[in-house]
C-alpha positions as CSV (number, residue, x, y, z in Angstrom):
1,M,10.9,-31.4,15.9
2,P,14.2,-30.1,14.5
3,N,17.5,-31.7,15.5
4,K,20.3,-29.8,17.2
5,F,22.0,-28.9,13.9
6,Q,18.8,-27.5,12.5
7,A,18.2,-25.5,15.6
8,K,21.8,-24.1,15.5
9,V,21.3,-23.1,11.8
10,K,18.0,-21.5,12.6
11,N,19.5,-19.5,15.5
12,F,22.4,-18.3,13.3
13,M,19.9,-17.3,10.5
14,D,17.7,-15.4,13.0
15,K,20.7,-13.7,14.7
16,N,22.2,-12.5,11.4
17,N,18.9,-11.6,9.7
18,L,19.4,-14.1,6.9
19,N,15.8,-15.3,6.6
20,S,15.3,-14.8,2.9
21,P,12.9,-17.1,0.9
22,V,14.3,-20.5,0.0
23,E,14.1,-19.6,-3.7
24,N,16.5,-16.7,-3.2
25,R,18.9,-18.8,-1.1
26,M,19.0,-21.5,-3.8
27,L,19.7,-18.9,-6.4
28,D,22.6,-17.6,-4.3
29,F,23.9,-21.1,-3.8
30,F,23.9,-21.9,-7.5
31,D,25.5,-18.5,-8.3
32,E,28.4,-19.4,-5.9
33,V,28.7,-22.9,-7.3
34,G,29.0,-21.4,-10.8
35,E,31.8,-19.1,-9.6
36,V,33.7,-22.1,-8.3
37,A,33.2,-24.0,-11.6
38,K,34.4,-21.0,-13.5
39,E,37.6,-20.8,-11.5
40,I,38.2,-24.6,-11.9
41,N,37.7,-24.2,-15.7
42,K,40.3,-21.4,-15.8
43,M,42.8,-23.4,-13.7
44,S,42.4,-26.4,-16.1
45,G,42.8,-24.2,-19.2
46,Y,39.2,-25.1,-20.0
47,G,40.0,-28.8,-20.0
48,T,43.4,-28.7,-21.7
49,K,45.5,-29.6,-18.7
50,K,45.1,-31.6,-15.5
51,T,44.1,-29.7,-12.4
52,K,44.8,-30.9,-8.8
53,L,42.1,-29.6,-6.5
């Protein structure tokens, strides 16, 4: 039985038609994480200066 949080997420996913296969959701997730990493690398001069996050 899903907990309250899982039920809330499921309702949101159903309401917004976001029920793509888990493989595609994981690819989207890693794509976004890569974008964040790219911006952090730019901010740090690719490791040449300290960056406060």
